[in-house]
C-alpha angles and dihedrals in degrees: 000000000000129000109226132186108207116194118190119033103206120131094292094045092047094052092045092049092051092050093048091050091050088053089056099254123149103241128189113193124204132185134154091225109092094199092054094051094044090054094049101034097089089064095054137060091219125033125160136187105216144136103237091197083079107085093204090059090054092045089057090058094064093235097193090061093069122087090213138007118206121199101200098169110137107173103049114049094177090059092046091051096048095043091051090052094047092049091056091047089053092054103263110178096214128003122196115188132187122236131188097195139028091250090055090050091054093050093047091053090049093055092051111276109155091205134011122205119206105190100182092045093045094049092047091048093049091048091050091053093049094047092051099041121053112212097031108125100171143340141195120209109223094185138325091296110030135053143167115235133191105216135175108235117250118254091247089068095059110118092006126115127239091248090050093055095037096193092181094054097038102037107013094243128129121214111222097179144337124238117212103183104292093346126091129211105197121203094356116216121243092258095056109131115221118229134196108276096030117139123199129210101218128190125197147085109344090222093052095046092049089049088053094049092046090049093052091045091052091048091051091050092050090051092052091050091049091053094049108118119241118248 
């Protein structure tokens, strides 16, 4: 369980707060809008109406006691920037701030944000990957070079073992686990036999994994065209 200070209860902050609570985290929500806090307060153990631009208000919250502080303000970048800076000055362990543009992201990092989320950019990037790569169900970017992808296995893998297909040697990807519906096969052994419907969680170079998914998509498309009956 994590203790999280969540500042800014707009749509993004509200959804994030609900998810954190469902995961069992101890969440304190803060917003300067009294109506917003009054509406959300019954769902949370700690809810506070406060202007976090005021350093004294933040000092009273015992910032170092939180595992993470999230600045989820979306409509006032100046406030987001100053609050991020104040949180770090007060000894925040980990500050995550929201940005709406790449320039905002750069400024937030400069004033001390440990991590900057960029929802519109992230959603657009994930959608672009899914649209261009059949079989990609989700992915997490680890850094600018590496990612973890959830991928449906290609048909050519059905009935084959992990050692037969050798994804690490052939494609430079490492299989962390296999999803079989609701069941998980962690760290599959080399003799695991792939079945129709299996999904793999693959870690590796983003470029190499995308090349692999595009290759299998192209192969699938060629197969469909080859099977098309002649008029």
